[in-house]
C-alpha positions in Angstrom: -135.1 -61.2 -164.5 -132.3 -59.1 -163.1 -132.1 -55.3 -162.8 -128.5 -54.0 -163.4 -129.4 -50.6 -162.1 -130.7 -52.0 -158.8 -127.5 -54.1 -158.3 -125.4 -51.1 -158.9 -127.5 -48.9 -156.6 -127.4 -51.5 -153.7 -123.7 -51.8 -154.0 -123.1 -48.1 -154.0 -125.4 -47.5 -151.0 -123.5 -50.0 -148.9 -120.1 -48.8 -150.1 -120.9 -45.2 -149.3 -122.3 -46.1 -145.8 -119.1 -47.9 -144.8 -116.6 -45.6 -146.5 -118.2 -42.5 -144.8 -117.1 -44.1 -141.4 -113.7 -45.6 -142.3 -111.4 -45.0 -145.3 -109.9 -48.5 -145.4 -112.9 -50.6 -146.5 -113.0 -53.7 -148.7 -116.3 -55.0 -150.0 -116.2 -58.7 -150.9 -119.2 -59.7 -153.0 -120.4 -63.1 -151.8 -120.6 -64.9 -155.1 -122.7 -67.8 -153.7 -125.7 -65.5 -153.6 -125.7 -65.2 -157.4 -122.8 -66.4 -159.4 -124.1 -65.4 -162.9 -121.0 -64.1 -164.7 -122.8 -60.9 -165.7 -123.5 -60.1 -162.1 -119.8 -60.8 -161.3 -118.7 -58.5 -164.1 -120.9 -55.7 -162.7 -119.3 -56.3 -159.3 -115.8 -56.2 -160.8 -116.7 -53.0 -162.6 -118.0 -51.4 -159.4 -114.6 -52.1 -157.8 -115.7 -55.0 -155.5 -113.5 -57.8 -154.2 -114.9 -61.3 -154.3 -115.8 -63.9 -151.6 -115.6 -67.4 -153.1 -116.5 -70.6 -151.3 -115.6 -73.1 -154.0 -113.2 -73.8 -156.7 -116.1 -73.2 -159.2 -116.6 -69.7 -157.8 -112.9 -69.0 -158.2 -113.1 -70.2 -161.8 -116.2 -68.0 -162.5 -114.6 -64.9 -160.9 -111.4 -65.3 -162.9 -113.4 -65.8 -166.1 -115.4 -62.7 -165.2 -112.2 -60.6 -165.0 -111.4 -60.6 -161.3 -107.7 -60.4 -160.5 -106.5 -63.2 -158.2 -105.4 -60.8 -155.5 -109.0 -59.5 -155.2 -110.4 -62.9 -154.4 -110.7 -64.4 -151.0 -111.4 -68.2 -150.9 -113.1 -69.5 -147.8 -113.8 -73.2 -148.2 -115.0 -75.8 -145.7 -114.2 -79.5 -145.8 -111.7 -78.6 -148.5 -110.4 -81.6 -150.5 -106.9 -81.9 -151.9 -108.0 -81.2 -155.5 -109.9 -78.0 -154.6 -107.0 -76.7 -152.4 -104.6 -77.4 -155.3 -106.8 -75.3 -157.6 -107.0 -72.4 -155.1 -103.2 -72.4 -154.7 -102.6 -72.6 -158.4 -105.1 -69.7 -158.9 -103.0 -67.4 -156.5 -106.0 -66.3 -154.5 -105.9 -65.5 -150.8 -106.9 -68.6 -148.8 -109.0 -68.3 -145.7 -108.3 -71.4 -143.7 -111.2 -73.3 -141.9 -109.3 -76.0 -139.9 -105.9 -77.0 -138.6 -105.7 -79.9 -141.1 -106.4 -77.5 -143.9 -103.6 -75.2 -142.7 -101.3 -78.2 -142.5 -102.2 -79.3 -146.1 -101.7 -75.7 -147.4 -98.3 -75.3 -145.9 -97.1 -78.7 -147.1 -98.1 -77.7 -150.6 -96.9 -74.0 -150.7 -95.8 -71.0 -148.8 -98.4 -68.4 -149.6 -97.6 -64.7 -149.4 -100.7 -64.1 -147.4 -103.2 -66.3 -145.4 -106.2 -65.8 -143.3 -108.0 -67.9 -140.7 -111.7 -68.2 -140.1 -112.4 -67.8 -136.4 -115.6 -69.1 -134.9 -116.7 -66.1 -132.6 -119.3 -68.3 -130.9 -122.0 -65.8 -131.8 -124.6 -66.9 -134.4 -127.5 -65.1 -136.0 -129.8 -65.5 -139.0 -133.3 -65.9 -140.3 -133.2 -69.8 -140.0 -131.1 -72.3 -138.2 -129.7 -73.5 -141.4 -128.0 -70.2 -142.1 -126.5 -69.6 -138.6 -122.7 -70.0 -139.1 -121.0 -68.5 -136.0 -122.5 -70.5 -133.1 -120.5 -72.9 -130.9 -122.2 -75.8 -132.6 -121.4 -74.6 -136.1 -119.2 -76.6 -138.5 -117.5 -73.4 -139.6 -114.3 -71.8 -138.3 -111.8 -72.4 -135.6 -112.1 -71.8 -131.8 -109.6 -69.3 -130.5 -107.0 -71.8 -129.2 -106.9 -73.6 -132.6 -106.7 -70.3 -134.5 -103.7 -69.4 -132.4 -102.1 -72.7 -133.4 -102.9 -72.2 -137.1 -101.3 -68.7 -137.1 -98.2 -70.0 -135.4 -97.9 -72.7 -138.1 -98.2 -70.1 -140.9 -95.8 -67.7 -139.2 -93.2 -70.5 -138.6 -93.5 -71.6 -142.3 -92.5 -68.0 -143.4 -95.9 -66.5 -144.2 -95.6 -62.7 -143.9 -99.1 -61.3 -144.5 -102.2 -62.1 -142.5 -105.9 -61.6 -142.3 -108.6 -62.8 -139.9 -112.2 -63.5 -140.7 -115.6 -64.6 -139.2 -119.2 -65.1 -140.5 -122.1 -65.3 -138.1 -125.1 -66.0 -140.3 -127.5 -64.6 -142.9 -130.5 -62.3 -143.1 -129.4 -60.1 -140.1 -131.3 -56.8 -139.8 -129.6 -55.1 -136.8 -126.0 -54.5 -135.7 -126.0 -56.1 -132.3 -125.0 -59.6 -133.3 -122.2 -58.2 -135.4 -121.0 -56.1 -132.5 -121.1 -59.0 -130.0 -119.2 -61.3 -132.4 -116.7 -58.5 -133.4 -115.8 -58.1 -129.7 -114.8 -61.8 -129.6 -113.0 -61.6 -133.0 -111.0 -58.5 -132.1 -110.0 -59.9 -128.7 -108.7 -63.0 -130.4 -106.9 -60.9 -133.0 -105.3 -58.9 -130.1 -104.2 -62.0 -128.3 -102.6 -63.4 -131.5 -101.0 -60.1 -132.3 -99.4 -60.0 -128.8 -98.5 -63.6 -128.6 -97.1 -64.2 -132.1 -96.1 -60.7 -133.3 -98.6 -61.0 -136.2 -100.0 -57.9 -137.7 -103.3 -58.1 -139.5 -103.6 -56.6 -143.0 -107.4 -57.1 -143.0 -110.1 -58.0 -140.5 -113.2 -59.5 -142.2 -116.6 -59.4 -140.4 -118.3 -61.6 -143.0 -121.6 -60.9 -144.6 -125.2 -61.6 -143.8 -126.8 -58.2 -144.1 -130.5 -58.8 -144.5 -133.3 -57.6 -146.7 -137.0 -57.4 -146.0 -139.0 -60.2 -147.7 -142.4 -59.5 -146.2 -144.3 -56.3 -147.1 -144.5 -55.2 -143.5 -140.8 -55.6 -142.8 -138.6 -52.5 -142.6 -135.5 -52.1 -144.8 -132.1 -52.4 -143.2 -130.8 -49.0 -142.1 -127.4 -49.6 -143.6 -126.0 -46.2 -142.6 -126.9 -46.8 -139.0 -125.6 -50.3 -139.2 -122.2 -49.2 -140.7 -121.8 -46.4 -138.2 -122.5 -48.7 -135.2 -120.2 -51.4 -136.4 -117.3 -49.2 -137.5 -117.4 -47.0 -134.4 -116.8 -50.1 -132.2 -114.3 -51.5 -134.7 -112.1 -48.3 -134.6 -112.3 -48.0 -130.9 -111.1 -51.6 -130.3 -108.3 -51.7 -132.9 -106.9 -48.5 -131.3 -107.3 -49.9 -127.8 -105.6 -53.2 -128.8 -102.8 -51.7 -130.9 -103.9 -53.4 -134.1 -102.9 -50.6 -136.4 -105.1 -49.6 -139.3 -106.2 -52.9 -141.0 -108.7 -53.0 -143.8 -112.2 -53.6 -142.6 -113.9 -56.1 -144.9 -117.5 -57.1 -145.3 -119.0 -59.8 -147.5 -122.5 -58.8 -148.7 -124.3 -61.0 -151.2 -128.0 -61.0 -150.5 -128.1 -57.3 -149.8 -126.8 -56.5 -153.2 -128.7 -58.9 -155.5 -131.8 -60.1 -153.6 -134.3 -57.4 -154.5 -132.7 -56.8 -157.9 -134.4 -59.9 -159.5 -137.9 -61.4 -159.8 -138.9 -64.9 -160.9 -141.6 -65.0 -163.5 -143.7 -68.1 -163.5 -146.8 -69.2 -165.6 -150.0 -70.6 -164.1 -150.6 -74.1 -165.3 -153.5 -75.1 -163.2 -156.0 -73.7 -160.8 -158.0 -76.2 -158.7 -160.0 -76.6 -155.5 -160.1 -79.7 -153.4 -162.9 -78.5 -151.2 -160.3 -77.9 -148.5 -157.7 -76.0 -150.4 -157.3 -73.7 -153.4 -154.2 -74.5 -155.4 -152.4 -72.4 -158.1 -150.0 -74.8 -159.9 -147.2 -73.0 -161.7 -144.2 -74.0 -163.9 -141.6 -73.1 -161.3 -141.0 -75.4 -158.3 -138.3 -75.8 -155.7 -136.0 -76.9 -158.5 -136.2 -73.2 -159.5 -136.5 -71.5 -156.1 -135.8 -73.8 -153.1 -135.9 -71.2 -150.3 -139.6 -71.6 -149.4 -139.2 -75.4 -149.1 -135.8 -75.4 -147.4 -136.1 -72.4 -145.0 -139.9 -71.9 -144.9 -139.0 -68.6 -146.5 -141.6 -66.0 -147.5 -141.4 -64.5 -150.9 -144.1 -61.9 -151.9 -146.0 -63.0 -155.0 -148.1 -60.7 -157.2 -150.2 -61.1 -160.3 -148.4 -59.5 -163.3 -151.7 -58.1 -164.6 -152.7 -56.2 -161.5 -155.1 -54.0 -163.4 -157.4 -56.9 -164.3 -157.9 -58.8 -161.1 -159.8 -57.2 -158.2 -161.1 -60.0 -156.0 -158.8 -62.0 -153.7 -158.7 -65.6 -152.7 -156.5 -67.7 -150.4 -154.2 -70.1 -152.4 -151.3 -72.5 -152.0 -148.9 -71.7 -154.8 -147.3 -75.0 -155.8 -144.9 -76.2 -158.4 -144.8 -79.1 -160.9 -142.5 -81.4 -159.0 -143.5 -84.8 -157.7 -143.0 -83.8 -154.1 -145.5 -82.7 -151.4 -142.9 -80.2 -150.3 -142.9 -78.4 -153.6 -144.5 -75.1 -152.7 -143.7 -71.4 -153.2 -146.4 -70.1 -150.8 -148.9 -71.5 -148.3 -152.3 -69.9 -147.5 -151.4 -66.8 -149.4 -154.1 -64.2 -150.2 -153.7 -63.3 -153.9 -155.8 -61.7 -156.5 -158.1 -64.2 -158.2 -156.0 -66.1 -160.8 -156.7 -68.1 -163.9 -154.7 -70.6 -166.1 -152.2 -68.7 -168.3 -151.6 -65.8 -165.9 -148.1 -64.7 -165.1 -147.1 -64.5 -161.4 -144.1 -62.4 -160.3 -142.2 -63.7 -157.3 -140.1 -60.9 -155.7 -136.7 -61.0 -154.0 -135.5 -63.9 -156.2 -132.0 -62.5 -156.9 -130.2 -64.2 -154.0 -130.0 -68.0 -153.6 -132.5 -68.5 -156.5 -130.7 -69.7 -159.6 -127.5 -70.5 -157.5 -129.5 -73.1 -155.5 -131.6 -74.4 -158.4 -131.4 -78.0 -159.7 -132.5 -80.5 -162.4 -134.6 -82.4 -159.9 -137.4 -84.4 -161.7 -135.2 -84.0 -164.8 -136.5 -80.5 -165.5 -134.3 -78.0 -167.4 -133.7 -74.6 -165.8 -135.1 -71.3 -167.0 -133.3 -68.4 -168.7 -131.9 -65.4 -166.9 -132.3 -61.9 -168.4 -130.5 -58.8 -167.4 -132.3 -55.5 -167.8 -130.9 -52.0 -167.8 -133.2 -49.1 -168.6 -134.9 -50.1 -171.9 -132.3 -52.6 -172.9 -132.2 -56.3 -172.0 -129.8 -59.2 -172.5 -130.2 -62.9 -172.1 -127.3 -63.7 -169.7 -128.1 -67.3 -169.3 -129.9 -69.3 -172.0 -133.0 -71.4 -171.2 -131.9 -75.0 -170.9 -133.3 -77.8 -173.2 -133.4 -81.5 -172.7 -129.9 -82.0 -174.0 -128.5 -80.5 -170.8 -129.9 -83.5 -168.9 -127.7 -85.9 -170.8 -124.5 -83.9 -170.5 -121.7 -86.0 -169.2 -123.7 -89.2 -169.1 -122.6 -92.4 -170.8 -124.6 -95.6 -171.1 -122.3 -98.6 -170.9 -122.3 -100.6 -174.1 -123.6 -103.7 -172.4 -126.8 -101.8 -171.5 -127.5 -100.1 -174.8 -129.1 -103.1 -176.5 -131.2 -102.5 -179.6 -131.7 -98.8 -180.2 -135.2 -97.5 -180.9 -134.8 -95.2 -183.9 -138.3 -93.8 -183.6 -137.5 -92.8 -180.0 -134.2 -91.3 -181.0 -135.9 -89.2 -183.7 -138.5 -87.9 -181.1 -135.7 -87.1 -178.7 -133.8 -85.1 -181.3 -136.9 -83.0 -182.0 -137.7 -82.4 -178.4 -134.1 -81.5 -177.4 -134.2 -78.4 -179.5 -137.8 -77.5 -178.5 -138.0 -74.5 -176.2 -140.0 -75.3 -173.1 -143.2 -73.2 -172.5 
C-alpha cells in the first residue's frame, strides 16, 4: 500500500533542500527503486527527471508521460538490442565502458552523451549495494573516461555530462564529498585536456532512510548544504562554469511511503523457536534474505495484543532462507492476524518474483480518503504467460484438469 502524499512530501523536502543551496539542480528519480507507473506519473507531475537502468524502465517512463530529454539511461553490460532501443528512444545515454561508447558512436551521433566515472570511493548498507569502489563492475577509471570523451568529441558530440554512483543507504555526506572530489578533479582534467564543457555533473543517488526504530533520519538539509558547498567551491576553482548538479534519489522518495500487508497463516513452536508463517515471502520482499536487511514489523491490531514473544517471521516458500525477520520481539500473534511490514516502498515489488510459482500481490495507492488499485493482484494465468508446450509433449489432455485450472485461474488468492 503506497501513500501518494508521502511520496510527494519526500520529493518536495529533498528538492527544497538542494535548490536552497544552488539554483541549477536536477533531481532524477531512480526508477529501479519502484517502477510502478503511478509512482512514475507522480514524479513526472512533480517535475522530476528520471534515472533509468534498463530498456524496460525507459519504456515505462515514456508510457508514464516522461519526455525523452528528461530521461538519463545508465546501463551496464548493455547488449546491442538494448542500446538500439535507448538510441531510438532519444534519451541521454550515460556510458559505462569503452566498448559501449564504441558501439554507440558506430550506431549514431548523439547530441549529448555522459560517462559514468568510477570514483574509487564506495559506500552503502551492504556489500552488494556498493557501486563506486575500485573492485566494482560499474563505471570507468579516469584514464578510460578520458579516452571515452575523446572518442565522443572526435565523433562530433557537442554536449556532455559526467556521472558517478557510490552506493545505497548512505546517511552522511562524507562519502559523497570524498567521491565528488575525485569526480570533479577528473572533470577538470577532461575539461582542460579535451576542451569539453560539462552541461551536468551527476552525483548519483543512495540517500538512506532509517529502517530500525532507533536510527535517526537523514538530515537532508545538512547533507545538501555540505555537498553543494564543496561542489560550488570546486567548480569555481576548476573553471567548470555553472553545470547542473544532478542527484538520483530512489529509496529516499518511496521507501517509507509504502507498507506490505501480510496475513498470518500459521503460528507454531518447535521447542527451540517460535515461528509466525505469513503469506508473503522473499518472492514478495527479498531484502531481508538478500541483504540481511531489517524491516520493522507491527501487528495491525495493536489495541488487542499486549504481551510480547520472540518470533521468526517466515514466508511460504520452500526455502530455508525464506524469512522476513529473525528473533524479533512482536506482540503475541494468532492465525488470521494482519502484519504490517514498514519501509516496503523501495526495492519491494521491483525485486519480487514468481518463485515457487506464486502470483504477486496487488499494489494500492492511497491519497487522503481515496484509494486506487494501481497494480492488480495476479492470478495463476500470469504464470503461463508466454509459455508454449511443444506439440510432441502435449499428449492426451486431461479435460477434468483443464476445467479445474480454468476455475482456479480466475479465483482471487487469499
